[in-house]
C-alpha positions in Angstrom: 128.4 3.8 113.6 129.5 2.5 110.2 133.2 3.2 110.8 133.0 1.5 114.2 131.3 -1.5 112.9 133.9 -2.0 110.1 136.6 -2.3 112.8 134.8 -5.3 114.3 133.0 -6.8 111.3 134.6 -7.1 107.9 131.1 -7.1 106.2 129.2 -3.8 105.6 127.5 -2.1 108.5 124.1 -3.1 107.2 124.9 -6.7 108.0 125.4 -6.0 111.7 123.0 -8.0 113.8 120.8 -6.2 116.4 123.0 -7.9 119.1 126.2 -6.5 117.6 124.7 -3.0 117.4 123.6 -3.3 121.0 127.1 -4.5 122.1 128.7 -1.6 120.3 126.3 1.0 121.7 126.7 -0.4 125.2 130.5 -0.3 125.0 130.4 3.3 123.8 127.9 4.3 126.6 130.5 3.3 129.2 133.0 5.9 128.0 133.3 9.3 129.6 131.8 12.1 127.6 135.2 13.3 126.6 136.5 9.8 125.6 133.3 9.1 123.6 133.5 12.4 121.7 137.1 12.0 120.8 136.7 8.3 119.9 133.7 9.0 117.7 135.4 11.9 116.0 138.5 9.9 115.4 137.0 6.5 114.4 133.5 7.4 113.3 134.3 10.8 111.7 137.8 9.9 110.6 139.2 13.2 111.9 142.9 13.5 112.6 143.8 14.1 116.3 145.1 17.6 115.5 141.8 18.6 114.0 139.8 17.1 116.9 142.1 19.0 119.3 141.4 22.3 117.5 137.6 21.6 117.4 137.5 20.8 121.1 140.0 23.4 122.3 142.3 20.8 123.9 145.8 19.5 123.1 146.5 16.8 120.5 148.1 14.7 123.3 144.9 14.9 125.3 142.9 13.7 122.3 145.3 10.9 121.8 145.0 9.9 125.5 141.2 9.9 125.4 141.1 7.9 122.2 143.6 5.3 123.5 141.7 4.9 126.8 138.4 4.7 124.9 139.8 2.1 122.5 141.0 -0.1 125.4 137.6 0.1 127.2 135.6 -0.6 124.0 137.9 -3.6 123.1 137.6 -5.0 126.6 133.8 -4.6 126.6 133.4 -6.2 123.2 135.8 -9.1 124.1 134.0 -9.7 127.4 130.6 -9.8 125.7 131.8 -12.6 123.5 131.6 -14.9 126.6 127.9 -14.1 127.0 127.0 -15.7 123.7 
């Protein structure tokens, strides 16, 4: 969660509001299981795509595709939630 929060909030993760945590968890919950796993390993775990591919038994290109689609969905979800405030 900390690595994700730093992408959207320049302060430390401990300064995330409950609402910001909810928004992030909600955005992640909308991903497919494969997208979420790859996204969390890449952004939350800071693993390189090649290492994720080895861990999951899939190609590096597949990992990259999952992460890119996940990033697009998370960004769209977080941007759309700004209009709810």
